[in-house]
C-alpha positions in Angstrom: 0.0 0.0 0.0 1.6 3.2 -1.2 1.5 6.9 -0.7 3.2 9.9 -2.3 6.2 11.6 -0.7 8.3 14.5 -1.9 11.9 15.5 -1.2 13.8 18.5 -2.4 16.2 17.7 -5.3 19.1 19.0 -3.3 18.2 16.6 -0.5 16.5 17.1 2.8 13.7 15.7 4.8 11.1 13.6 2.9 7.6 15.0 3.2 4.5 12.8 3.0 1.8 14.3 0.7 -0.9 11.6 1.0 -2.5 9.1 3.2 -4.0 7.0 0.4 -2.7 3.5 1.4 -3.4 2.3 -2.1 -1.6 0.8 -5.1 -0.5 3.6 -7.4 -0.1 3.3 -11.2 1.8 6.4 -12.1 1.8 10.1 -11.2 2.5 13.3 -13.0 3.1 16.9 -11.7 1.1 19.8 -13.2 3.3 22.3 -15.1 3.1 24.8 -12.1 4.1 22.0 -9.6 1.2 22.9 -7.4 -0.6 19.6 -7.9 -0.2 16.2 -9.2 -2.4 13.6 -10.8 -2.2 10.0 -9.6 -3.7 6.7 -10.7 -4.8 4.8 -7.6 -6.5 1.5 -6.9 -9.8 1.9 -5.0 -12.9 -0.4 -4.7 -11.7 -2.9 -7.3 -11.0 -0.3 -9.9 -8.4 2.4 -10.7 -9.3 6.1 -10.6 -7.4 9.2 -11.5 -7.2 11.8 -8.7 -5.7 15.3 -8.3 -3.7 16.0 -5.2 -3.2 19.6 -4.2 0.4 19.8 -2.9 -0.2 22.7 -0.5 -3.5 21.4 1.1 -3.0 17.7 0.5 -6.6 17.6 -0.7 -7.3 14.5 -2.9 -10.1 15.0 -5.5 -11.2 12.2 -7.8 -11.3 13.3 -11.4 -14.2 11.1 -12.4 -12.1 9.0 -14.8 -12.4 5.3 -14.1 -9.8 2.9 -15.3 -7.2 5.6 -15.9 -3.6 4.4 -15.6 -0.1 6.0 -16.0 -1.0 9.7 -16.3 1.4 12.1 -18.2 1.1 15.9 -18.2 2.7 18.2 -20.8 5.5 20.4 -19.3 4.2 23.6 -20.8 0.5 23.0 -21.5 -2.6 21.9 -19.8 -2.7 18.5 -21.4 -3.2 15.2 -19.6 -2.8 11.8 -21.3 -3.5 8.4 -19.7 -4.2 4.8 -20.6 -7.7 3.4 -20.1 -7.6 -0.2 -19.0 -10.9 -2.2 -18.9 -10.8 -5.5 -17.2 -13.2 -8.4 -17.0 -12.9 -11.6 -15.1 -15.0 -14.7 -14.9 -15.7 -17.4 -12.3 -15.9 -21.1 -13.1 -17.0 -24.2 -11.2 -15.0 -27.4 -11.5 -15.7 -30.7 -9.9 -12.2 -31.6 -8.7 -13.2 -35.2 -7.9 -13.4 -36.0 -11.6 -10.1 -35.8 -13.5 -11.8 -35.1 -16.9 -14.2 -32.5 -15.5 -14.8 -29.4 -17.6 -15.0 -26.0 -15.9 -18.5 -24.5 -16.1 -19.1 -20.8 -16.1 -20.6 -19.6 -12.8 -22.9 -16.5 -12.7 -21.5 -14.8 -15.9 -20.8 -11.1 -15.6 -19.3 -8.3 -17.8 -17.4 -6.9 -14.8 -14.8 -8.1 -12.3 -15.4 -11.2 -10.2 -12.9 -11.5 -7.4 -12.0 -13.7 -4.4 -14.7 -16.3 -4.4 -15.2 -18.1 -1.1 -17.1 -21.4 -0.9 -19.0 -22.4 2.2 -17.7 -25.4 4.1 -20.5 -27.7 2.8 -20.0 -26.5 -0.7 -23.5 -25.3 -1.2 -22.9 -21.5 -1.2 -20.4 -19.0 -2.7 -19.7 -15.4 -1.9 -17.5 -13.1 -3.9 -16.7 -9.5 -4.7 -17.9 -8.1 -8.0 -18.6 -4.8 -9.7 -21.3 -6.3 -11.9 -23.8 -3.8 -10.6 -21.6 -0.8 -11.5 -20.0 -0.6 -8.0 -17.9 -3.0 -6.0 -20.1 -5.1 -3.8 -20.4 -8.5 -2.0 -22.5 -11.1 -3.9 -23.9 -14.4 -2.7 -25.7 -17.4 -4.2 -26.3 -21.1 -3.9 -24.5 -23.1 -6.6 -27.6 -25.1 -7.7 -30.1 -22.2 -7.4 -29.1 -19.4 -9.8 -32.2 -17.5 -8.8 -30.6 -16.9 -5.3 -28.0 -14.6 -6.9 -28.0 -11.3 -5.0 -26.0 -8.4 -3.9 -25.4 -8.0 -0.1 -26.0 -4.3 0.4 -24.3 -2.1 2.8 -20.8 -3.4 2.5 -17.9 -2.1 0.4 -15.6 -5.1 0.5 -11.8 -4.7 0.5 -10.7 -6.8 -2.5 -7.5 -7.8 -0.8 -9.1 -10.2 1.7 -11.2 -13.3 1.0 -14.4 -13.7 3.0 -14.1 -16.4 5.7 -17.1 -18.7 6.4 -18.0 -20.0 9.9 -17.8 -23.8 10.3 -21.6 -24.2 10.0 -21.8 -22.0 6.9 -24.4 -19.7 8.4 -22.3 -16.6 8.5 -19.0 -15.2 7.3 -16.6 -12.4 8.1 -15.7 -9.8 5.5 -13.3 -6.9 5.7 -14.8 -3.8 4.2 -14.4 -0.1 4.0 -16.4 2.5 6.0 -15.2 5.9 5.0 -11.5 5.7 5.2 -11.4 3.0 7.8 -11.2 -0.8 7.3 -13.8 -2.6 9.4 -14.8 -6.2 10.0 -18.4 -7.2 9.1 -20.3 -10.3 10.2 -22.6 -11.3 7.4 -25.6 -13.7 7.5 -26.3 -14.2 3.8 -29.6 -16.0 4.1 
């Protein structure tokens, strides 16, 4: 988890500019050196943000999937790469050596960190299939049970952990700028 620091070219004491605690995918100073644009990972996506060097204020620029910003040295021009990612989940019967993976709850978004209940009847995962990162739950053999578990912005670094009886699970999520532990009863 990264942050942006600055140090004078001639040397001196490093100064922390941000408290993002995020993966960063490039940064670029504005021509006047009063601000910089960073690409940061947040809520299973990458966002471009502007950081005011004097106030340390971070403002999202409303550009999803923006990577590796570059700013012209003598003009107000910003260029960046747009990366669009999709992932899929599959189910595989590992007891049969010739088994073929079967698509599971297809989506046009990201599907991350699936966690299967101890008895194998349920799965919970993180996905942005609704347009925002959320926790999703379903029973394998009942596709009609597929649903978003509202009220949780999961941290896509940590897999949900089921209780031994499969009735509840623990999920690390975000509440404002804090990470919190949620106990979820998916039924």
